[in-house]
BAFI-3210 file (N, C-alpha, C; in Angstrom, 3 decimals, decimal comma, padded with zeros to 6 digits):
// residues 339
n [1|2|3|4|5|6|7|8|9|10|11|12|13|14|15|16|17|18|19|20|21|22|23|24|25|26|27|28|29|30|31|32|33|34|35|36|37|38|39|40|41|42|43|44|45|46|47|48|49|50|51|52|53|54|55|56|57|58|59|60|61|62|63|64|65|66|67|68|69|70|71|72|73|74|75|76|77|78|79|80|81|82|83|84|85|86|87|88|89|90|91|92|93|94|95|96|97|98|99|100|101|102|103|104|105|106|107|108|109|110|111|112|113|114|115|116|117|118|119|120|121|122|123|124|125|126|127|128|129|130|131|132|133|134|135|136|137|138|139|140|141|142|143|144|145|146|147|148|149|150|151|152|153|154|155|156|157|158|159|160|161|162|163|164|165|166|167|168|169|170|171|172|173|174|175|176|177|178|179|180|181|182|183|184|185|186|187|188|189|190|191|192|193|194|195|196|197|198|199|200|201|202|203|204|205|206|207|208|209|210|211|212|213|214|215|216|217|218|219|220|221|222|223|224|225|226|227|228|229|230|231|232|233|234|235|236|237|238|239|240|241|242|243|244|245|246|247|248|249|250|251|252|253|254|255|256|257|258|259|260|261|262|263|264|265|266|267|268|269|270|271|272|273|274|275|276|277|278|279|280|281|282|283|284|285|286|287|288|289|290|291|292|293|294|295|296|297|298|299|300|301|302|303|304|305|306|307|308|309|310|311|312|313|314|315|316|317|318|319|320|321|322|323|324|325|326|327|328|329|330|331|332|333|334|335|336|337|338|339]
n.u [093,817|092,591|091,477|088,780|088,776|088,349|085,750|084,592|085,216|083,448|081,088|077,243|076,281|078,242|077,440|075,227|075,766|076,906|075,540|073,317|074,769|075,648|073,347|072,478|071,287|068,428|067,070|068,147|067,253|064,999|064,763|066,268|063,790|062,378|063,223|064,236|065,589|068,098|069,231|069,204|071,162|073,431|073,828|074,502|077,212|078,929|078,706|079,932|082,573|083,393|084,964|087,228|085,658|086,785|085,785|084,921|084,270|082,057|080,732|080,623|078,766|076,346|075,624|075,618|073,116|071,171|071,147|070,096|067,597|066,140|065,976|063,646|061,392|058,134|057,665|056,644|055,358|054,061|053,019|052,872|055,405|057,083|057,631|058,378|060,456|062,168|062,214|064,078|066,276|067,184|065,870|064,609|061,920|059,612|060,812|060,646|057,673|056,551|058,142|056,774|053,781|054,467|054,882|051,791|050,726|049,180|049,763|052,607|056,152|058,115|057,635|056,518|054,938|053,091|051,899|050,394|048,410|046,982|043,347|042,459|040,327|041,792|044,122|044,050|042,872|044,623|046,795|046,470|046,826|049,592|052,659|052,171|054,164|056,080|053,381|053,300|055,851|054,710|052,664|054,076|055,329|053,504|051,081|050,309|047,444|046,322|047,270|045,453|043,338|043,648|044,231|042,131|040,736|041,036|041,316|040,245|042,486|044,712|045,026|045,945|047,841|050,019|049,947|051,657|053,553|054,833|055,006|056,844|058,973|061,874|064,221|064,727|066,074|067,927|067,957|066,100|063,866|064,173|063,504|061,063|060,010|060,468|058,437|056,486|056,412|055,973|053,950|052,231|051,609|051,901|049,937|048,061|048,175|047,053|044,768|043,414|041,870|040,158|036,183|035,270|033,447|033,315|036,118|035,118|032,830|034,427|036,042|033,451|032,731|035,042|034,438|032,898|029,705|028,386|029,342|028,864|026,215|026,008|027,612|026,599|023,932|023,615|024,988|022,530|021,088|021,802|022,987|021,345|022,365|024,614|024,629|022,732|024,455|026,609|025,342|025,188|027,422|028,629|028,903|027,394|026,924|024,488|024,019|025,828|023,760|022,864|024,724|025,381|024,708|027,220|028,972|028,114|029,060|031,752|032,501|032,366|034,283|036,672|036,322|037,700|036,847|036,334|035,238|032,694|030,096|030,409|030,116|027,290|025,724|024,880|022,967|020,110|018,010|017,613|020,001|021,575|020,038|020,938|023,267|023,522|022,179|023,692|025,546|026,617|024,547|025,133|026,838|026,214|024,329|026,072|027,803|024,891|024,845|027,621|026,955|024,818|025,853|027,254|026,136|025,436|026,654|029,162|028,397|030,343|032,041|030,295|030,374|033,137|033,200|031,876|032,905|034,530|034,451|033,071|035,413|036,636|035,227|034,700|037,444|038,126|035,989|037,308|039,202|037,833|036,235|034,073|030,537|029,291|026,011|023,779|020,966|019,795|018,769|021,417|022,846|021,169|020,188|019,479|017,848]
n.v [123,360|124,292|126,734|128,513|130,416|130,916|131,901|130,872|128,480|126,717|124,373|123,416|122,376|123,110|125,543|125,452|124,595|126,108|128,453|127,939|127,324|129,923|131,085|130,047|127,627|128,107|128,517|126,934|124,211|124,001|124,837|121,909|120,221|120,260|119,156|115,602|112,885|112,617|114,510|115,833|114,009|114,462|117,213|117,476|115,719|118,001|119,698|118,563|118,032|120,500|122,695|125,656|128,901|131,836|135,163|136,813|134,825|134,366|136,759|137,110|135,269|135,344|138,049|136,948|135,794|137,019|139,178|137,641|136,595|138,895|139,549|137,589|138,614|137,815|134,832|131,614|128,412|125,638|123,678|123,393|125,291|123,363|121,265|122,657|123,558|120,673|120,429|121,989|121,135|119,303|116,425|113,723|113,204|110,981|110,243|113,292|113,202|110,764|111,834|113,435|112,776|110,845|112,970|114,725|112,585|111,268|113,666|113,505|113,331|110,996|107,844|105,893|107,685|108,692|106,567|106,364|107,796|107,588|106,230|103,649|101,269|100,807|101,279|098,312|096,928|096,572|095,999|093,171|091,931|091,813|089,606|087,823|088,730|090,699|092,292|092,622|093,836|096,583|097,150|097,885|099,685|101,507|103,557|102,608|101,900|102,253|100,282|098,255|098,554|098,115|095,624|094,065|094,383|092,887|089,561|086,470|084,697|085,322|087,328|086,672|084,692|087,127|088,274|086,303|086,180|089,242|088,218|087,016|088,580|089,962|092,732|094,570|094,361|096,911|096,727|095,160|096,753|098,808|097,588|096,762|099,126|100,480|099,408|099,591|102,062|101,986|100,497|101,698|103,908|105,740|105,112|105,407|108,177|109,164|108,128|109,687|111,838|114,260|114,598|117,626|118,720|118,520|119,367|122,342|122,131|122,078|124,252|126,189|125,044|126,707|129,173|133,128|132,897|134,877|135,400|132,635|131,670|134,227|133,261|130,229|131,010|132,422|130,167|128,357|129,632|129,478|126,812|124,734|122,014|121,390|122,793|121,476|119,581|120,096|122,117|118,688|118,233|119,676|120,334|121,954|123,616|123,493|120,343|119,373|118,237|115,481|114,077|111,192|110,865|110,667|110,695|113,518|114,233|113,844|115,721|117,736|117,678|118,531|120,259|124,007|125,851|128,026|128,767|127,452|128,975|131,112|130,542|128,705|130,836|131,862|129,863|127,296|126,560|123,453|122,913|123,682|122,668|119,901|120,021|120,911|119,356|117,394|117,770|118,045|119,743|121,882|122,354|123,056|125,787|127,207|127,627|129,150|131,117|132,653|132,562|134,384|136,482|137,488|139,602|140,977|139,794|139,333|138,656|137,379|136,693|134,570|133,187|132,057|131,135|128,570|127,746|126,236|125,269|123,277|122,241|120,740|118,566|117,484|116,328|114,346|112,962|111,857|110,580|108,750|109,076|109,709|109,634|110,559|111,436|111,715|111,185|110,176|106,730|103,971|105,394|106,245|106,220|103,355|102,422]
n.w [190,002|187,471|186,100|183,856|181,931|178,701|177,137|174,467|174,432|175,601|175,964|175,850|177,762|179,825|179,990|180,615|182,842|184,214|184,557|185,886|188,070|189,372|190,028|192,068|194,953|195,444|192,822|191,222|192,129|191,752|188,748|188,513|188,714|186,574|184,178|183,353|183,910|182,348|181,226|183,928|185,036|183,101|182,735|186,035|185,942|183,832|185,562|188,234|187,282|185,752|187,446|188,911|187,178|185,721|186,304|184,410|182,737|183,381|183,581|180,497|179,601|180,959|179,708|177,319|177,783|178,424|176,603|174,138|175,307|175,652|172,435|171,269|172,436|172,907|173,834|172,604|172,902|170,541|168,893|166,431|166,263|167,302|166,246|163,026|164,216|164,750|161,985|160,939|162,395|160,448|161,398|160,196|159,012|159,129|161,549|162,653|163,206|164,466|166,508|167,238|167,519|169,776|171,754|171,581|173,042|175,968|178,544|180,769|181,800|181,236|180,052|181,383|182,961|181,013|180,397|183,389|182,665|181,130|179,739|181,781|180,785|178,234|178,836|179,782|177,251|175,640|176,957|177,975|175,134|175,474|176,453|179,430|181,512|180,311|180,533|183,214|183,594|183,435|185,152|187,433|187,175|187,000|188,760|192,158|192,294|189,759|188,463|190,221|188,821|186,332|186,887|187,137|185,077|183,456|181,569|183,867|184,460|182,765|184,412|186,782|186,329|185,336|187,786|188,728|187,961|188,531|191,254|191,415|190,237|189,739|190,286|187,515|184,723|183,146|180,690|179,593|180,642|178,705|176,509|177,035|177,338|174,854|173,103|173,676|173,278|170,400|169,717|170,747|172,359|169,776|168,567|169,971|170,517|167,763|167,965|169,977|169,775|171,323|171,227|169,858|171,070|174,051|174,718|174,415|176,361|178,585|178,391|178,401|180,914|182,806|182,569|183,282|184,567|183,118|180,734|179,590|179,332|177,797|174,947|175,102|174,554|172,110|170,486|170,678|169,043|166,675|166,411|167,179|167,913|168,516|170,739|173,156|173,366|174,316|176,292|177,548|178,110|180,031|183,600|186,454|189,543|190,359|189,782|192,190|192,407|192,379|194,146|196,326|199,647|200,785|199,355|199,121|202,014|201,666|199,918|201,534|203,195|201,984|200,874|201,213|203,826|203,831|201,363|200,653|202,541|200,590|198,168|198,497|199,032|196,750|195,901|195,343|197,140|197,373|196,953|199,050|201,307|201,030|201,470|203,975|205,140|205,542|207,658|210,942|213,223|214,849|212,861|210,652|211,591|212,361|209,652|208,824|209,958|209,378|206,720|206,507|208,050|205,952|204,011|201,171|197,900|195,945|192,828|191,011|193,081|194,293|191,717|191,359|193,833|193,204|191,392|192,143|193,804|192,327|190,600|192,696|193,154|190,980|190,737|192,952|191,642|189,444|190,783|192,144|194,384|195,299|193,888|191,205|190,143|187,365|187,201|185,227|183,411|184,137|186,246|188,128|191,452|193,957|196,480]
ca.u [092,504|092,903|090,599|087,951|089,161|087,770|084,593|084,455|085,569|082,746|080,304|076,619|076,245|079,017|076,964|074,319|075,536|077,856|074,467|072,495|075,603|075,029|071,390|072,150|070,425|066,802|066,463|069,057|066,511|063,345|065,387|066,378|062,901|061,720|064,603|064,453|066,206|069,477|069,253|069,779|072,471|074,648|074,738|075,289|077,963|079,361|079,196|081,508|084,199|083,488|086,644|087,132|085,633|086,524|083,960|084,506|083,392|079,886|079,556|079,693|077,900|075,036|075,312|075,204|071,845|070,429|070,993|069,206|066,504|065,924|066,023|063,265|060,608|057,459|057,510|055,478|055,356|053,504|053,504|053,496|056,470|058,099|057,821|059,736|062,684|062,539|062,212|065,314|067,442|067,413|065,274|063,542|060,225|059,167|061,181|059,402|055,545|057,131|058,058|055,151|052,590|053,766|054,495|050,535|050,004|048,956|050,823|054,082|057,261|058,073|057,056|055,844|054,018|052,211|050,813|049,398|047,492|046,033|042,356|042,997|039,706|042,126|045,266|043,663|042,923|045,842|047,593|045,775|046,823|050,900|053,492|052,389|056,145|055,644|052,640|053,784|056,500|054,008|052,285|055,013|055,879|052,630|051,065|048,880|045,864|046,627|047,609|044,827|041,789|043,994|043,818|040,602|040,032|041,711|040,238|040,663|043,520|045,363|045,557|046,326|049,421|050,434|050,333|052,349|054,931|054,984|055,908|058,047|059,328|063,180|065,185|064,408|067,255|067,579|067,738|064,391|062,692|064,894|062,770|059,165|058,989|060,227|057,694|055,490|056,447|055,978|052,969|050,919|051,789|051,970|048,644|046,610|048,380|046,227|042,968|042,917|041,286|038,791|035,322|035,340|031,558|033,899|036,474|034,287|032,444|035,016|036,209|032,152|032,677|035,434|034,152|031,778|028,816|027,155|029,695|028,921|024,941|026,004|027,493|025,005|022,681|024,489|024,950|021,411|020,604|022,563|023,079|021,446|022,180|025,919|023,928|022,400|025,050|027,590|025,349|024,688|028,687|028,778|029,276|027,559|027,083|023,444|024,841|025,510|022,229|023,032|025,749|024,672|024,437|028,320|029,555|028,709|029,950|033,490|033,313|032,259|035,689|037,893|036,966|038,336|035,476|036,314|035,282|032,014|029,666|030,033|028,998|026,360|025,419|024,051|022,432|019,800|017,551|017,393|021,266|021,565|019,355|021,306|024,776|023,230|021,170|024,322|026,332|026,429|022,926|025,993|027,793|025,169|023,798|027,573|027,426|024,168|025,456|028,122|026,114|023,701|027,229|028,333|025,427|025,416|027,996|029,534|028,052|031,520|032,766|029,548|030,508|034,238|033,244|031,095|033,506|036,073|033,331|032,847|036,564|036,951|034,105|035,575|038,714|037,174|034,734|037,918|040,073|036,773|036,054|032,892|029,811|028,434|024,802|022,895|019,550|020,081|019,407|021,933|023,306|020,638|020,779|018,142|018,212]
ca.v [123,514|124,724|127,807|128,176|132,081|131,418|131,812|130,330|126,826|126,153|123,242|123,797|121,394|123,617|127,115|125,921|124,225|127,437|130,104|127,317|127,252|130,934|131,234|129,699|126,436|126,993|128,272|125,570|123,191|124,514|124,016|120,807|120,199|120,192|118,124|114,456|112,428|111,723|116,322|116,551|112,720|115,487|118,705|116,909|114,973|118,512|120,372|118,344|118,514|122,280|123,516|127,088|129,451|133,379|136,052|137,434|133,987|133,845|137,981|137,190|134,255|136,385|139,532|136,641|135,103|138,052|139,561|136,886|136,682|140,271|139,710|137,062|139,422|137,485|132,930|130,785|127,156|125,209|121,729|123,818|125,317|122,423|120,604|123,478|123,545|119,621|120,202|122,829|120,888|118,345|115,625|112,882|113,575|110,319|110,518|114,193|112,872|110,542|112,395|114,792|112,025|111,106|115,386|114,812|111,865|111,451|114,332|112,620|113,364|109,479|106,816|105,351|108,714|109,364|105,552|106,399|109,297|106,434|105,666|102,318|100,389|101,013|100,307|096,955|096,175|096,495|094,983|091,894|090,907|091,104|089,079|087,828|089,243|092,399|093,346|093,288|094,577|097,953|097,252|097,667|100,638|102,327|103,516|100,984|102,769|102,873|099,089|097,956|098,990|098,145|094,388|094,611|094,362|091,575|088,015|086,014|083,342|086,161|088,058|085,770|084,700|088,350|088,788|085,076|087,382|090,116|087,775|086,276|089,057|090,803|093,926|094,496|095,036|098,545|096,374|094,401|098,113|100,202|096,868|097,068|101,127|100,877|098,171|099,785|103,737|101,968|100,133|101,780|105,066|106,104|104,347|106,223|109,678|109,178|108,018|109,662|112,896|115,331|115,335|118,910|119,676|117,751|120,756|123,308|121,949|122,665|125,517|127,116|125,292|127,424|130,662|133,702|132,466|135,747|135,159|131,118|131,925|134,786|132,286|129,270|131,798|132,107|128,646|127,939|130,406|129,667|125,559|124,443|120,887|121,294|123,706|121,040|118,418|120,756|121,438|118,183|116,951|120,184|120,314|122,842|123,494|122,855|118,989|118,248|117,181|114,593|113,423|111,035|111,215|109,617|111,929|115,207|114,822|113,744|116,696|119,137|117,739|117,735|121,709|125,197|125,971|129,295|129,226|127,171|129,637|132,166|129,674|127,977|132,179|132,121|128,802|127,049|125,850|122,086|122,614|124,464|121,602|119,101|120,443|121,925|118,201|116,368|118,499|117,960|120,181|122,264|123,066|123,556|126,250|128,300|128,098|129,244|132,180|132,749|133,324|136,117|138,209|138,172|140,530|141,163|139,254|140,019|137,568|137,386|135,801|133,611|132,192|131,659|129,547|127,345|126,884|125,872|123,443|121,961|121,320|119,664|117,864|116,713|116,124|113,799|112,013|111,391|109,494|107,091|109,109|109,897|109,084|111,875|110,885|112,515|110,758|109,698|105,447|103,087|106,348|106,259|105,177|102,523|102,184]
ca.w [189,913|186,251|185,729|182,495|181,227|177,504|176,904|173,165|174,163|176,555|175,564|176,309|178,900|180,387|180,216|181,735|183,921|184,734|184,637|187,132|189,849|189,509|190,369|193,415|195,165|195,546|191,387|190,353|192,019|191,169|186,845|188,174|188,924|184,835|184,154|183,188|184,825|181,606|181,909|185,424|185,359|182,298|183,869|187,263|185,416|183,946|186,712|188,849|186,601|185,799|188,198|188,716|186,169|186,216|187,078|183,074|182,138|184,072|183,432|179,542|179,486|181,616|178,673|176,490|178,370|178,453|175,107|173,554|175,919|174,823|170,980|171,336|172,557|173,741|173,712|172,333|172,002|170,322|168,688|165,431|165,949|167,834|164,497|162,430|164,794|164,562|160,627|160,994|163,026|159,564|161,779|159,178|158,644|160,209|163,143|163,100|163,416|165,808|168,579|167,701|168,022|171,161|172,730|171,741|173,714|177,472|179,244|181,404|180,765|180,807|179,226|182,950|183,842|180,045|180,856|184,048|182,580|179,565|180,741|182,670|179,689|176,953|178,922|179,881|176,386|174,997|177,548|177,323|173,818|175,443|177,268|180,902|182,039|180,146|181,468|184,862|184,452|183,454|186,552|188,527|186,407|186,978|190,598|192,854|192,476|188,369|188,566|190,926|188,099|184,763|186,685|187,109|183,405|182,010|181,414|185,024|184,546|182,510|185,829|187,509|185,567|185,468|189,520|189,667|187,303|189,951|192,515|191,116|189,875|190,490|189,785|186,318|183,667|182,825|179,041|179,842|180,345|177,932|175,857|176,925|176,791|173,015|172,733|174,183|172,412|169,336|168,955|171,170|172,283|169,332|167,930|170,963|169,955|166,110|167,887|170,930|169,972|171,870|170,755|170,313|172,119|175,086|174,186|174,736|177,469|179,506|178,524|179,383|182,646|183,278|181,706|183,557|184,377|182,098|179,628|178,737|179,110|176,500|174,833|174,718|173,884|171,062|169,846|170,858|167,994|165,419|166,148|168,670|168,646|169,566|172,132|172,981|173,128|175,242|177,659|178,551|178,870|180,636|184,877|187,324|190,731|190,919|189,230|192,761|193,848|192,010|194,910|197,332|201,092|201,433|198,539|199,937|203,286|201,601|199,092|202,475|204,428|200,963|199,784|201,725|204,399|203,486|200,025|201,103|202,461|199,570|197,283|199,086|199,250|195,735|195,233|195,165|198,306|196,833|197,143|200,298|202,068|200,653|201,763|205,515|206,043|205,371|208,049|211,556|213,773|215,395|211,700|209,921|212,405|211,940|208,222|207,880|210,461|208,478|205,534|207,574|208,632|205,023|203,986|200,122|197,883|194,198|191,457|190,215|193,899|194,180|191,129|191,307|194,781|193,294|189,987|192,950|194,369|191,299|190,632|194,356|193,373|189,485|190,903|193,549|191,170|189,046|191,974|192,272|195,731|195,323|192,670|191,089|189,112|186,438|187,245|183,404|183,364|184,740|187,267|189,063|192,629|194,198|197,826]
c.u [092,524|092,169|089,863|088,126|088,721|086,532|083,632|084,813|084,505|081,697|078,774|076,154|077,106|078,260|075,886|074,366|077,098|076,573|073,913|073,211|075,353|074,114|071,619|071,085|069,398|066,651|066,939|067,870|065,123|063,862|065,286|065,128|061,910|062,694|063,522|065,607|067,916|069,668|070,090|071,929|073,722|075,183|075,076|076,577|079,217|079,872|080,376|082,763|083,942|084,815|086,272|086,151|086,151|085,820|083,994|084,497|082,288|079,937|079,290|078,444|076,303|074,554|074,440|074,075|070,790|070,018|070,001|067,976|065,927|065,190|064,444|061,507|059,627|057,355|056,530|055,466|054,057|053,762|053,629|054,816|057,470|058,141|058,677|060,826|062,750|062,979|063,918|066,570|067,835|066,982|064,239|062,359|059,616|059,522|060,091|057,639|056,028|057,461|057,447|053,927|052,661|053,806|052,582|049,645|049,526|049,927|051,772|054,798|058,141|057,318|056,327|054,597|052,985|051,027|050,401|047,806|046,826|044,950|042,606|042,052|040,926|043,573|045,108|043,783|043,628|046,895|047,361|046,041|049,062|050,865|052,390|053,434|056,210|054,744|052,384|054,769|055,655|053,387|053,031|055,717|054,959|051,498|050,065|047,560|045,149|046,379|047,076|043,100|042,221|043,658|042,669|040,001|040,081|041,505|041,173|042,058|044,207|045,760|045,921|047,741|049,646|050,681|051,788|053,629|055,325|055,928|056,519|059,577|060,922|063,637|065,094|065,217|067,030|067,262|066,731|062,970|062,866|063,881|061,214|058,863|059,533|059,406|056,059|054,996|055,445|054,843|051,849|050,691|051,100|050,646|047,467|046,712|047,168|045,208|042,518|042,427|039,725|037,340|035,674|033,921|032,657|035,020|036,007|032,989|033,118|035,641|035,166|032,106|033,762|035,015|033,100|030,398|027,666|027,431|029,423|027,508|024,822|026,420|026,730|024,425|022,796|024,227|023,291|020,239|020,571|022,410|022,621|021,021|023,695|025,610|024,072|023,284|026,378|026,876|024,758|026,344|029,021|028,108|028,766|027,247|025,426|023,507|025,109|024,655|022,083|024,040|024,422|025,348|026,789|028,876|030,027|029,101|031,920|033,962|033,116|033,598|036,559|037,571|036,792|036,736|035,174|035,439|033,233|031,001|028,587|029,385|027,875|024,936|024,379|023,306|021,129|018,773|017,643|019,346|021,684|020,994|019,902|022,673|024,240|022,753|022,326|025,767|025,770|025,137|024,441|027,107|027,307|024,478|025,322|027,593|026,390|024,439|026,495|028,211|025,124|024,396|027,511|027,487|025,393|026,985|027,666|028,866|028,928|032,160|032,033|030,197|032,097|033,896|032,738|031,436|034,524|035,686|033,165|033,808|037,124|036,073|034,583|037,119|038,591|036,682|035,947|039,516|039,064|036,251|034,618|031,754|029,133|027,290|023,915|021,476|019,315|020,361|020,439|022,373|022,511|021,113|019,242|018,514|017,124]
c.v [123,663|125,671|127,588|129,770|131,953|131,015|130,804|128,795|126,076|125,254|124,272|122,930|122,193|125,112|126,836|125,608|125,876|127,756|129,216|127,626|128,800|131,616|130,838|128,117|126,217|127,547|126,866|124,215|122,949|124,007|122,595|119,815|119,197|120,104|116,768|113,474|111,924|113,562|115,558|115,398|114,654|116,470|118,456|116,890|116,590|119,762|120,214|118,380|119,388|122,950|124,850|128,171|130,599|133,775|136,672|135,694|133,933|135,539|137,239|136,326|134,508|137,314|138,589|135,366|136,102|138,514|138,396|135,921|137,569|140,137|138,771|137,774|137,840|135,801|132,177|130,063|126,782|123,685|122,359|123,835|124,446|121,955|121,152|123,425|122,086|119,510|120,772|122,002|119,963|116,555|115,208|112,651|112,382|110,151|111,832|113,351|111,916|110,964|113,588|113,882|111,116|111,818|114,819|113,916|111,866|112,364|113,095|113,061|111,602|109,234|105,836|107,115|108,838|107,668|105,962|107,501|108,235|106,008|103,575|101,196|100,363|100,546|098,607|096,724|096,072|095,749|093,197|091,281|090,944|090,080|089,404|088,805|091,388|093,464|093,496|094,012|096,648|097,937|097,890|099,213|102,217|102,917|102,569|100,985|102,118|100,811|098,099|097,843|098,271|096,064|093,433|093,852|093,261|090,834|087,638|085,687|084,546|086,972|087,749|084,994|086,266|088,436|088,012|085,934|088,105|089,474|087,099|086,996|089,574|091,808|093,558|095,217|096,147|098,235|096,208|095,724|098,634|098,860|097,279|098,590|101,064|099,893|098,905|101,728|103,340|101,090|101,044|103,400|106,301|106,099|105,470|107,581|109,959|109,187|108,927|111,540|113,418|115,210|116,996|119,451|118,978|119,098|122,476|123,365|122,607|123,495|126,695|126,836|126,350|128,832|131,687|133,015|133,246|135,341|133,908|131,582|132,995|133,521|131,058|129,686|131,664|131,004|128,032|128,106|129,942|127,540|124,998|122,637|120,472|121,833|122,656|120,008|119,141|121,321|119,942|117,036|117,812|120,107|121,494|122,789|123,104|121,339|118,310|117,709|116,427|113,331|112,942|111,261|111,353|111,003|113,582|115,131|114,732|115,263|117,906|118,638|118,760|120,049|122,766|125,657|127,978|130,117|128,362|128,624|130,843|131,295|128,588|129,424|131,860|130,729|128,601|126,563|124,527|121,844|122,590|123,692|120,349|119,394|120,617|119,795|116,925|116,879|118,147|119,469|121,148|123,324|124,121|124,998|127,502|128,948|129,389|130,950|133,242|133,364|134,631|136,832|138,485|139,509|140,177|141,041|139,442|138,753|136,840|136,838|134,600|132,251|131,331|130,777|128,568|126,682|125,739|124,684|122,684|121,342|119,934|118,275|116,718|116,078|114,503|112,761|111,215|110,023|108,174|107,805|109,640|110,094|110,260|110,523|112,042|112,282|110,133|107,810|104,313|104,357|106,277|105,792|104,213|102,099|101,844]
c.w [188,297|186,234|184,452|182,321|179,399|177,162|175,442|173,956|175,217|175,177|175,941|177,255|180,189|180,957|181,096|182,770|184,861|185,205|185,963|188,330|190,291|190,010|191,657|193,818|194,851|193,806|190,806|190,505|191,494|189,418|186,775|187,875|187,367|184,551|183,404|183,428|183,605|182,086|182,994|185,655|184,340|182,887|185,528|186,844|185,019|185,251|187,642|188,156|185,869|186,106|188,277|187,792|186,666|186,432|185,231|182,542|181,750|183,236|182,000|179,301|180,041|180,501|177,601|176,172|177,664|177,210|174,461|174,059|175,663|173,950|171,388|171,388|173,757|173,306|173,217|172,168|171,574|168,901|167,027|165,282|166,413|166,466|163,943|162,614|164,314|162,812|160,556|160,916|161,752|160,444|160,022|159,132|159,240|161,572|163,610|163,786|164,947|167,444|168,611|168,611|169,337|172,635|172,084|172,436|174,897|178,002|180,833|180,547|180,354|180,242|180,889|183,354|182,447|180,483|182,171|184,245|181,075|180,526|180,642|181,214|178,400|177,188|178,867|178,598|175,438|175,344|178,240|176,114|174,100|176,247|178,718|181,478|181,422|180,838|183,246|185,374|183,772|184,672|187,493|188,892|187,255|188,918|191,580|192,595|190,911|188,101|188,630|188,918|186,534|185,188|186,907|186,569|182,950|182,616|183,416|184,733|183,459|182,998|186,416|186,868|185,524|187,287|189,907|189,447|188,227|190,981|192,499|190,649|190,357|189,972|188,932|185,302|182,924|180,599|178,331|179,903|179,889|176,641|175,613|176,543|175,248|172,208|172,827|173,657|170,672|169,119|170,096|171,877|171,033|167,940|168,824|170,285|168,627|166,788|169,066|171,080|170,275|171,250|170,994|171,324|173,962|175,439|175,214|175,750|178,009|179,799|179,055|180,680|183,403|182,738|183,405|184,057|183,270|181,209|178,833|178,878|177,772|175,375|173,912|174,303|172,389|169,702|169,536|169,635|166,510|165,274|166,859|168,978|169,014|170,571|172,943|173,967|174,055|176,089|178,602|179,003|179,973|182,451|185,786|188,606|190,909|190,344|190,202|193,845|193,773|192,768|195,930|198,633|201,260|200,860|199,139|201,384|202,768|200,577|200,515|203,517|203,277|200,705|200,862|202,935|204,307|202,479|200,652|201,278|201,473|198,332|197,246|199,286|197,412|195,189|195,644|196,316|197,933|197,855|198,462|201,018|201,584|201,636|203,840|206,348|206,490|206,459|210,088|212,574|213,955|213,907|210,853|210,479|212,198|210,620|208,340|208,747|209,891|207,779|205,704|207,291|207,635|204,130|202,217|199,512|196,406|193,346|191,458|192,114|193,967|192,973|190,809|192,723|194,115|191,863|191,210|193,487|192,962|191,286|191,056|193,967|191,966|190,059|191,898|193,199|190,455|189,882|192,426|194,196|195,917|193,994|191,972|189,814|188,809|186,296|186,726|183,650|183,986|185,802|187,813|190,295|193,780|195,605|198,482]
res [m|r|v|r|e|d|y|r|t|l|s|g|p|e|k|a|a|i|l|m|l|s|l|g|e|e|a|t|a|r|l|f|e|q|m|d|d|d|e|i|l|e|i|s|q|t|m|s|n|l|g|k|v|s|p|a|v|v|e|r|l|f|v|d|f|a|e|q|m|s|s|t|n|a|l|v|g|t|h|g|s|t|a|r|l|l|e|k|a|g|l|p|s|d|r|i|e|g|i|m|e|e|i|r|g|p|a|g|r|t|m|w|e|k|l|g|n|v|n|e|e|i|l|a|t|f|l|q|k|e|y|p|q|t|v|s|v|v|l|s|k|v|s|t|e|h|a|a|r|v|l|g|l|l|p|e|n|f|a|l|e|v|i|n|r|m|l|r|m|e|a|v|q|k|d|i|l|d|e|v|e|k|t|l|r|q|e|f|m|t|n|l|a|r|t|q|k|k|d|p|h|e|l|i|a|e|i|f|n|s|l|e|r|s|v|e|t|r|f|m|d|a|l|e|k|h|t|p|d|s|a|e|k|i|r|s|l|m|f|t|f|e|d|l|a|g|l|d|p|a|s|v|q|t|l|i|r|a|v|d|k|d|k|l|p|t|a|l|k|g|a|t|d|t|i|k|d|l|f|f|s|n|m|s|e|r|a|a|k|i|m|k|e|d|m|g|a|m|g|p|v|k|l|r|d|v|e|e|a|q|q|y|v|v|n|v|a|k|d|l|e|g|r|g|e|i|a|i|s|t|g|e|g|d|d|e|l|i|y]
***
């Protein structure tokens, strides 16, 4: 077996492979989790053909790595810094713009992961202009839940044609998959990244939702003085613990099952009587009695702890709503519940 003794002859993938092998199986596995399939394949092939590496080479690699890391100080990765690096690499401006637009698109390392994060109405509107065969490939690659929602929004005859194609579909050849990916990237993702800009009021509302209540109140009071229209719009987009009053009984019961039982008493400790009654009335009599006793035994609780617990419950509720497991009503218009 040959021994690698000259550090200068090592390629980039070889340096990466030696470094990862030196870190041990657990750390290497965590690094592999952050890579895409092509990167994993290249590093794995390099590892298998590496042969024996002398201790001197390993030591030199670690010294160089440590020096490079320590000389950078803090690392900040942004869209701007990434674009500048691509420019310095000599890539054409149109190619850089295409890469950056895909980065700015829905989150996900692969095209199929990105599609899984695209709103089903937007995806359905695009797909109904494509060939049924293309749509069948797309729906076979995204999650079944997402595919179901998209399929339900397609015109019925078109959807039936897609279903028939999926029933007859065999293993999709790689060149067909590559062509579908190319079409989606060129015709859909690029345009989506250009048009799907988050409303600034929505962004601020999400930020305010994560602030401590006292800080959020201070900012909101200032906005109401200087830009009352913006303050009103932000407030309407925010979702607070008291908004849980819009949950129907089944949704409250689903939420109770999903939240950490140690955090709910703290959250309810600072809630209004309306919210407390809503939760207690959707528990068994015994469970409600135990929770009331737990709350009484807690004594005084810091406001920050109550707010953190309430924000946790709100986040769980928003996750459940996003998965379609609960329905949150604002009590306005079409959202009102009819019994």
